[in-house]
SEZA-484472 format. One record per residue (C-alpha): residue number from 1; residue in three letters; x, y, z. Coordinates in nm, 4 decimals. Example, Ala and Ser with C-alpha at 12.3 -4.5 7.8 and 13.67 -1.06 7.14 Angstrom:
residues 2
SITE  nr rest       xx       yy       zz
SITE   1  Ala   1.2300  -0.4500   0.7800
SITE   2  Ser   1.3670  -0.1060   0.7140
end
This chain:
residues 324
SITE  nr rest       xx       yy       zz
SITE   1  Met   1.0188   3.9856  -1.3969
SITE   2  Arg   1.2282   4.2549  -1.5711
SITE   3  Asp   0.9623   4.5317  -1.4782
SITE   4  Arg   0.9931   4.4208  -1.1243
SITE   5  Leu   1.3424   4.4321  -1.1183
SITE   6  Asp   1.3570   4.7730  -1.2904
SITE   7  Asp   1.1063   4.9044  -1.0119
SITE   8  Ala   1.3096   4.7662  -0.7446
SITE   9  Leu   1.6366   4.9319  -0.8569
SITE  10  Arg   1.4560   5.2498  -0.8966
SITE  11  Ala   1.3122   5.2276  -0.5419
SITE  12  Gly   1.6587   5.1790  -0.4047
SITE  13  Gln   1.5732   4.8308  -0.2781
SITE  14  Leu   1.8665   4.6578  -0.4553
SITE  15  Asp   2.1468   4.8600  -0.3334
SITE  16  Gly   2.4905   4.7360  -0.4285
SITE  17  Leu   2.3560   4.4786  -0.6708
SITE  18  His   2.6108   4.3974  -0.9347
SITE  19  Ala   2.4561   4.1045  -1.1170
SITE  20  Val   2.1881   3.8320  -1.1047
SITE  21  Val   2.1414   3.5390  -1.3278
SITE  22  Ala   1.8168   3.3181  -1.2835
SITE  23  Val   1.7738   3.0100  -1.4678
SITE  24  Arg   1.4668   2.7825  -1.4576
SITE  25  Gly   1.4734   2.4470  -1.6204
SITE  26  Asp   1.6945   2.5278  -1.9313
SITE  27  Glu   1.5839   2.8778  -1.9588
SITE  28  Thr   1.7319   3.1892  -1.8358
SITE  29  Val   1.4620   3.3780  -1.7052
SITE  30  Leu   1.6461   3.6834  -1.5595
SITE  31  Glu   1.9923   3.8354  -1.6338
SITE  32  His   2.0916   4.1705  -1.5289
SITE  33  Tyr   2.4402   4.3464  -1.4844
SITE  34  Gly   2.5054   4.6691  -1.3177
SITE  35  Val   2.7958   4.9069  -1.2279
SITE  36  Gly   2.9581   4.9435  -0.8987
SITE  37  Glu   3.2721   4.9422  -0.6867
SITE  38  Asp   3.4035   4.5969  -0.6438
SITE  39  Phe   3.6738   4.4643  -0.4159
SITE  40  Thr   3.8870   4.1464  -0.3882
SITE  41  Trp   3.9811   4.0476  -0.0424
SITE  42  Gly   3.9591   4.4006   0.0645
SITE  43  Arg   4.1549   4.5604  -0.2216
SITE  44  Ser   3.9453   4.7917  -0.4381
SITE  45  Leu   3.9228   4.7035  -0.8117
SITE  46  Gly   3.7482   5.0466  -0.8644
SITE  47  Val   3.4063   5.1085  -1.0314
SITE  48  Val   3.3539   4.8114  -1.2603
SITE  49  Glu   3.0909   4.7858  -1.5414
SITE  50  Phe   2.9782   4.4188  -1.5113
SITE  51  Gly   2.8840   4.2058  -1.7823
SITE  52  Pro   2.8491   3.8118  -1.8694
SITE  53  Gly   3.2214   3.7527  -1.9020
SITE  54  Thr   3.3255   3.9549  -1.5642
SITE  55  Leu   3.4639   3.7377  -1.3114
SITE  56  His   3.3442   3.8270  -0.9446
SITE  57  Asp   3.4456   3.7303  -0.6011
SITE  58  Ile   3.1952   3.4880  -0.4746
SITE  59  Arg   3.3645   3.4866  -0.1244
SITE  60  Ala   3.2298   3.2178   0.1162
SITE  61  Val   3.0160   3.0818  -0.1595
SITE  62  Thr   3.3507   2.9247  -0.2178
SITE  63  Lys   3.2920   2.7170   0.0926
SITE  64  Ser   2.9850   2.5333  -0.0704
SITE  65  Val   3.1968   2.4699  -0.3963
SITE  66  Thr   3.4509   2.3084  -0.1847
SITE  67  Ala   3.1851   2.0834  -0.0342
SITE  68  Leu   3.0900   1.9659  -0.3740
SITE  69  Leu   3.4718   1.8802  -0.4456
SITE  70  Tyr   3.4989   1.7017  -0.1240
SITE  71  Gly   3.1897   1.4843  -0.2413
SITE  72  Ile   3.3681   1.4197  -0.5615
SITE  73  Ala   3.6819   1.3083  -0.3928
SITE  74  Leu   3.4858   1.1005  -0.1353
SITE  75  Gly   3.3164   0.9078  -0.4280
SITE  76  Asp   3.6756   0.8226  -0.5647
SITE  77  Gly   3.7708   0.7044  -0.2311
SITE  78  Leu   4.0379   0.9827  -0.2037
SITE  79  Val   3.9240   1.1499   0.1222
SITE  80  Pro   3.8226   1.0395   0.4672
SITE  81  Ala   3.4425   0.9789   0.5271
SITE  82  Pro   3.2816   1.2282   0.7525
SITE  83  Gly   3.2763   0.9942   1.0590
SITE  84  Glu   3.6445   0.9566   1.0651
SITE  85  Pro   3.8764   1.1133   1.3136
SITE  86  Leu   4.0331   1.4328   1.1466
SITE  87  Leu   4.3630   1.4563   1.3006
SITE  88  Pro   4.5195   1.1137   1.1883
SITE  89  His   4.4622   1.2508   0.8394
SITE  90  Leu   4.6928   1.5685   0.9129
SITE  91  Pro   4.9890   1.3688   1.0566
SITE  92  Arg   5.2178   1.6763   1.0850
SITE  93  Tyr   5.0651   1.7853   1.3872
SITE  94  Pro   5.1294   1.4807   1.6425
SITE  95  Asp   5.1592   1.7383   1.9436
SITE  96  Leu   4.7873   1.8479   1.8703
SITE  97  Ala   4.6731   1.4924   1.8056
SITE  98  Ala   4.7881   1.4014   2.1562
SITE  99  Asp   4.5381   1.6553   2.3044
SITE 100  Pro   4.2241   1.4480   2.4041
SITE 101  Ala   4.0047   1.7389   2.3379
SITE 102  Arg   4.1324   1.7817   1.9879
SITE 103  Ala   4.1637   1.4149   1.9166
SITE 104  Arg   3.7735   1.3996   1.9196
SITE 105  Leu   3.7526   1.6008   1.6131
SITE 106  Thr   3.5994   1.4457   1.3027
SITE 107  Val   3.5813   1.5241   0.9579
SITE 108  Glu   3.2017   1.5917   1.0112
SITE 109  His   3.2981   1.8507   1.2510
SITE 110  Ala   3.4696   2.0502   0.9897
SITE 111  Leu   3.1893   1.9874   0.7486
SITE 112  Thr   2.9213   2.1341   0.9962
SITE 113  Met   3.1509   2.4029   1.1327
SITE 114  Ser   3.1268   2.2690   1.4804
SITE 115  Leu   3.4849   2.2209   1.5608
SITE 116  Gly   3.4535   2.3859   1.9020
SITE 117  Leu   3.7552   2.5920   1.8536
SITE 118  Glu   3.7764   2.9721   1.9254
SITE 119  Trp   3.7330   3.1483   1.5860
SITE 120  Arg   3.6045   3.5114   1.5304
SITE 121  Glu   3.5103   3.6208   1.1799
SITE 122  Asp   3.2673   3.8887   1.3031
SITE 123  Leu   3.5401   4.1496   1.2134
SITE 124  Pro   3.6107   4.3331   0.8877
SITE 125  Tyr   3.7865   4.1145   0.6453
SITE 126  Asp   4.0602   4.3507   0.5958
SITE 127  Ser   4.1671   4.3205   0.9584
SITE 128  Pro   4.4386   4.0749   1.0628
SITE 129  Ala   4.2248   4.0244   1.3834
SITE 130  Asn   3.9677   3.8416   1.1820
SITE 131  Ala   4.0678   3.4826   1.2173
SITE 132  Glu   4.0246   3.3984   0.8619
SITE 133  Ile   4.2688   3.6779   0.7688
SITE 134  Ala   4.5118   3.5628   1.0441
SITE 135  Met   4.4947   3.2209   0.9043
SITE 136  Glu   4.6004   3.3323   0.5605
SITE 137  Leu   4.8898   3.5393   0.7130
SITE 138  Ala   5.0036   3.2526   0.9291
SITE 139  Pro   5.3130   3.0667   0.8463
SITE 140  Asp   5.1096   2.7392   0.8799
SITE 141  Arg   4.7459   2.8004   0.8202
SITE 142  Tyr   4.6676   2.4450   0.9502
SITE 143  Arg   4.8390   2.4613   1.2787
SITE 144  Tyr   4.6776   2.8052   1.3313
SITE 145  Ile   4.3359   2.6632   1.2957
SITE 146  Leu   4.3838   2.3308   1.4896
SITE 147  Glu   4.5784   2.5093   1.7793
SITE 148  Arg   4.3027   2.7499   1.8449
SITE 149  Pro   4.1717   2.7133   2.2145
SITE 150  Val   3.8981   2.4735   2.2716
SITE 151  Val   3.5976   2.6510   2.3882
SITE 152  Glu   3.3309   2.3651   2.3661
SITE 153  Pro   3.2966   1.9877   2.2718
SITE 154  Pro   3.2941   1.9489   1.9017
SITE 155  Gly   2.9411   1.8910   1.7474
SITE 156  Thr   2.7898   2.1063   2.0022
SITE 157  Arg   2.7124   2.4324   1.8015
SITE 158  Trp   2.7556   2.5600   1.4631
SITE 159  Ala   3.0023   2.8553   1.4507
SITE 160  Tyr   3.1033   3.0236   1.1464
SITE 161  Cys   3.4720   2.9243   1.0574
SITE 162  Gly   3.6659   2.9452   0.7528
SITE 163  Gly   3.9231   2.7555   0.9040
SITE 164  Ala   3.6910   2.4381   0.8886
SITE 165  Thr   3.6720   2.4806   0.5104
SITE 166  Ala   4.0625   2.5053   0.4924
SITE 167  Leu   4.0915   2.1720   0.6619
SITE 168  Leu   3.8557   2.0281   0.3839
SITE 169  Gly   4.0694   2.1827   0.1161
SITE 170  Arg   4.3828   2.0341   0.2708
SITE 171  Leu   4.2292   1.6962   0.2833
SITE 172  Ile   4.1179   1.7326  -0.0828
SITE 173  Ala   4.4693   1.8315  -0.2074
SITE 174  Asp   4.6452   1.5583  -0.0125
SITE 175  Gly   4.3852   1.2827  -0.0965
SITE 176  Thr   4.3948   1.3756  -0.4840
SITE 177  Gly   4.7572   1.4912  -0.5044
SITE 178  Gln   4.6522   1.7988  -0.6728
SITE 179  Pro   4.6044   2.1852  -0.5573
SITE 180  Leu   4.2477   2.2493  -0.5089
SITE 181  Pro   4.1991   2.4721  -0.8204
SITE 182  Glu   4.3678   2.1931  -1.0470
SITE 183  Tyr   4.1150   1.9251  -0.8984
SITE 184  Ala   3.8355   2.1575  -0.9412
SITE 185  Gln   3.9077   2.2290  -1.3059
SITE 186  Ala   3.9490   1.8547  -1.3754
SITE 187  Thr   3.6553   1.7209  -1.1881
SITE 188  Leu   3.3928   2.0018  -1.1787
SITE 189  Phe   3.4693   2.2995  -1.3687
SITE 190  Gly   3.5894   2.1584  -1.6842
SITE 191  Pro   3.2989   1.9049  -1.7282
SITE 192  Leu   3.0578   2.1935  -1.6686
SITE 193  Gly   3.1973   2.4163  -1.9431
SITE 194  Ile   3.3334   2.6599  -1.6843
SITE 195  Asn   3.6681   2.7604  -1.8431
SITE 196  Arg   3.7308   3.0952  -1.6927
SITE 197  His   3.7787   3.1294  -1.3215
SITE 198  Glu   4.0365   3.2511  -1.0746
SITE 199  Trp   4.1220   3.1033  -0.7362
SITE 200  Leu   4.2881   3.3423  -0.5115
SITE 201  Val   4.6024   3.2143  -0.2830
SITE 202  Gly   4.7484   3.3261   0.0399
SITE 203  Pro   5.0960   3.4263   0.0944
SITE 204  Asp   5.1828   3.0612   0.1319
SITE 205  Gly   5.0680   2.9966  -0.2171
SITE 206  Val   4.7824   2.7759  -0.1062
SITE 207  Ala   4.4296   2.8366  -0.2695
SITE 208  Ser   4.1901   2.9749  -0.0301
SITE 209  Ala   3.8938   2.6929   0.0177
SITE 210  Ala   3.7055   2.9443   0.2038
SITE 211  Ser   3.6784   3.2481   0.0162
SITE 212  Gly   3.9045   3.2375  -0.2836
SITE 213  Leu   3.6915   3.1798  -0.6098
SITE 214  Arg   3.6159   3.4289  -0.8739
SITE 215  Leu   3.3370   3.3038  -1.1163
SITE 216  Thr   3.1005   3.4803  -1.3645
SITE 217  Pro   2.7299   3.5013  -1.2421
SITE 218  Arg   2.6346   3.2642  -1.5307
SITE 219  Asp   2.8789   2.9852  -1.4216
SITE 220  Leu   2.7734   3.0410  -1.0525
SITE 221  Ala   2.4195   2.9577  -1.1532
SITE 222  Arg   2.5397   2.6726  -1.3446
SITE 223  Leu   2.6623   2.5119  -1.0216
SITE 224  Gly   2.3147   2.5668  -0.8798
SITE 225  Glu   2.1818   2.3771  -1.1840
SITE 226  Leu   2.3992   2.0862  -1.1148
SITE 227  Val   2.2624   2.0552  -0.7463
SITE 228  Leu   1.9186   2.0551  -0.9073
SITE 229  Arg   2.0181   1.7938  -1.1451
SITE 230  Glu   2.1392   1.5576  -0.8475
SITE 231  Gly   2.4912   1.5931  -0.9571
SITE 232  Val   2.4515   1.4870  -1.3221
SITE 233  Trp   2.5425   1.7247  -1.6118
SITE 234  His   2.4223   1.6231  -1.9544
SITE 235  Gly   2.4179   1.2557  -1.8599
SITE 236  Arg   2.7420   1.2542  -1.6944
SITE 237  Pro   2.7583   1.2097  -1.3066
SITE 238  Leu   2.9953   1.4676  -1.1551
SITE 239  Val   2.8969   1.4686  -0.7904
SITE 240  Pro   2.7608   1.1520  -0.6495
SITE 241  Ala   2.3756   1.1792  -0.5765
SITE 242  Asp   2.4068   1.0238  -0.2178
SITE 243  Trp   2.6700   1.2922  -0.1400
SITE 244  Leu   2.4326   1.5717  -0.2315
SITE 245  Arg   2.1492   1.4115  -0.0286
SITE 246  Thr   2.4051   1.3846   0.2735
SITE 247  Met   2.5402   1.7282   0.2211
SITE 248  Leu   2.1934   1.8914   0.2196
SITE 249  Gln   2.0757   1.6983   0.5211
SITE 250  Pro   2.0023   1.9603   0.7995
SITE 251  Arg   2.2310   1.9076   1.1041
SITE 252  Leu   2.2845   2.2173   1.3000
SITE 253  Glu   2.0971   2.5468   1.3472
SITE 254  Thr   2.2679   2.8929   1.2751
SITE 255  Glu   2.2593   3.1919   1.4723
SITE 256  Trp   1.9801   3.3459   1.2837
SITE 257  Gly   1.7528   3.0250   1.2491
SITE 258  Ala   1.8729   2.8680   0.9119
SITE 259  Arg   1.9701   2.5167   0.9242
SITE 260  Tyr   2.2977   2.4012   0.8123
SITE 261  Gly   2.4171   2.0868   0.6308
SITE 262  Tyr   2.7611   2.0091   0.4907
SITE 263  His   2.8651   2.3795   0.4223
SITE 264  Trp   2.5207   2.4659   0.2580
SITE 265  Tyr   2.2505   2.6558   0.4208
SITE 266  Leu   1.8827   2.5214   0.4342
SITE 267  Asp   1.5846   2.7510   0.4735
SITE 268  Ser   1.2556   2.8319   0.3161
SITE 269  Val   1.1400   3.1571   0.1322
SITE 270  Ala   0.7741   3.2413   0.0264
SITE 271  Gly   0.6621   2.8754   0.1042
SITE 272  His   0.9521   2.7215  -0.1038
SITE 273  Glu   1.2427   2.5047   0.0267
SITE 274  Leu   1.5588   2.7115  -0.0224
SITE 275  Val   1.9313   2.5725  -0.0382
SITE 276  Ala   2.1929   2.8420  -0.0381
SITE 277  Ala   2.5412   2.9359  -0.0622
SITE 278  Met   2.6383   3.2659   0.0921
SITE 279  Gly   2.9082   3.5133   0.0887
SITE 280  Asn   3.0268   3.8286   0.2278
SITE 281  Gly   2.8864   4.1395   0.0393
SITE 282  Gly   2.5689   3.9841  -0.0783
SITE 283  Gln   2.7127   3.7044  -0.2822
SITE 284  Arg   2.4442   3.4208  -0.3138
SITE 285  Leu   2.3750   3.0955  -0.4868
SITE 286  Tyr   1.9927   3.0240  -0.4364
SITE 287  Val   1.8744   2.6711  -0.5289
SITE 288  Leu   1.4666   2.6140  -0.5175
SITE 289  Pro   1.4195   2.2594  -0.5991
SITE 290  Asp   1.0385   2.2613  -0.6207
SITE 291  Leu   1.0852   2.5388  -0.8812
SITE 292  Asp   1.3749   2.3938  -1.0710
SITE 293  Leu   1.5390   2.7369  -1.0203
SITE 294  Ser   1.8937   2.8498  -0.9593
SITE 295  Val   1.9629   3.1999  -0.8894
SITE 296  Ala   2.3309   3.3565  -0.8837
SITE 297  Val   2.3673   3.6916  -0.7164
SITE 298  Thr   2.6777   3.9108  -0.6772
SITE 299  Ala   2.6779   4.2540  -0.5080
SITE 300  Gly   2.9123   4.4982  -0.3426
SITE 301  Asn   2.7996   4.5444   0.0085
SITE 302  Tyr   3.1199   4.3991   0.1711
SITE 303  Asp   3.1211   4.4019   0.5458
SITE 304  Asp   2.7769   4.5878   0.5599
SITE 305  Pro   2.5545   4.4361   0.8505
SITE 306  Glu   2.2633   4.4909   0.6328
SITE 307  Gln   2.4187   4.3137   0.3234
SITE 308  Trp   2.1582   4.0450   0.3349
SITE 309  Arg   1.8795   4.2584   0.2489
SITE 310  Thr   1.9709   4.3052  -0.1246
SITE 311  Pro   1.9970   3.9533  -0.2306
SITE 312  Leu   1.6779   3.8526  -0.0343
SITE 313  Ala   1.4764   4.1611  -0.1561
SITE 314  Leu   1.5740   4.0434  -0.5155
SITE 315  Leu   1.4577   3.6818  -0.4626
SITE 316  Glu   1.1236   3.7714  -0.2743
SITE 317  Gln   1.0092   4.0799  -0.4534
SITE 318  Val   1.1459   4.0316  -0.7939
SITE 319  Ile   1.2059   3.6487  -0.8870
SITE 320  Leu   0.9293   3.5013  -0.6696
SITE 321  Ala   0.6773   3.7764  -0.6710
SITE 322  Glu   0.3303   3.6837  -0.8284
SITE 323  Gly   0.4441   3.3220  -0.8786
SITE 324  Gly   0.7955   3.4017  -1.0187
end
């Protein structure tokens, strides 16, 4: 596998690759770190020599982590179930709740990114015209999300929306009485042995549930291992198994044909079932249940329309080639 990685790097098939960690069973079968320019929310960090302890933006992979946290909180009875109406749990916005079109919103519509509200993230993430950036800059991020124009009935169609994740983060923080990073450390990161991470916050001091996490690739792969182990880590249940099954049930189809559960993508590759978390620039967490394989990828191809090529080539041509 290492030889295939070296060949792919020399052939220029893995442009922008910063790191990869692949774990099968309890064995790390591939680990590689490179050098390249990195960014955090559009701000250059310069050229970085990556290593096992280097934190990396995982961008929208954060959304899938937020879904794990939602399941933990739901198991403890601290957040509303997916079928419950959304706006009664956000009582600061009675004017919006009085709108019949918005009153139909449920928690599940946020979990499946099918709110039916106008939301554009197909613009560079350093532009205030991007809806996620505008949300981060808004005086009240939740009002900004919920007052977007209604463009279709909720549940009709999957449409990428960081605002949906922000709403889930708010429900977690309200229900648990803890900011999202503190709750994550207590219930997920700490028990997993993830002791170094950063969670970026907006100007309002609220942690970004949609794209704020910085983790090491080793720790990112560990989250994939937790999914493979049905939420149990060294005998300790962390994420309810019934939530994981619900979370990974396909519900809607994305624009490119993958299926979508609750903030996780569901697809297949090389004849294998694939569960994935994805982030801008080529950040990926791939979980292949039938191979007992977790693969964490970090890369620097931010806002590149072809950013998907590097992690997919890595998975298909290096890790899964010749039987993996």
